[in-house]
N, C-alpha and C positions, 0 to 999 in steps of 0.2 A: 582615752590616751592609749597609745601603743604599749602592749604588755611588756616587751623587752626593756623599754625605757624605765618602767617602774621596777623591774627586777634589778637593773644596774644601780638605780638610785637606792634601793633597799640594801643591796650588798654593800654599797659605800657607807650608808648610815650605820650598818652593823659592824663596820670596821673589818670586813672580810676582804677588802681590796684597798689598794693605796694608789693615789694619783701621784705620778712622778714627773717632775718637770724635765723636759729635754730641750736643750738649746737648739735654736734653728739650724746652726751649722752641723749638728749631729742628728737631726731629725730625718731618719730614712724615709718615713712616710711622705715627706714633702715631694719626693720624686713621683709619687702616684697621685698627689692631690693638687699640685699647682705647678706652674712653669718656674723652673729654677735656672740660675745662671750656669754657664758651662763649667765654671770652677766648682760650684756646689755639686753639680751632677757627677763630675769626675771624682770628687771626694767621697761621694755616697754610693755610687753604683756598685762598687765591689762589695760593700757590706750588704746591699740589697740582694745581690746574686749569690752571696755566700762564699765569694772568693777571698774575702778579707774579713775575718771574724774579730779582729782586734777592737773595732768600734763597738760591736755588739757585746763583747766581753766586758768592756769598760762601762757600758750603759747598765748592764746587769749588775756589776759590782757596785755602781753608784746607787742603784735601786735597793740592793741588799743593805747598804749602809743606812739608807733612809728608813727601811723597814725595821732594822734593829734599833734605831734611835727612837722610833715611835712606840716601841713595846714598853 
């Protein structure tokens, strides 16, 4: 098996990382991994290019809440 796969699995099992759910309408990576509708593209492209960081700030804040609650 490919070594980086095992590394990520072990890090997750040790609790050194956390998996955070991101709604489809907020998932910036969708722009790079699949065809999206024009409305979704317009809503996410500014966050991807760094012109609008409000979505990124909100996602980071939500992740911190999840991290704190898991401690």
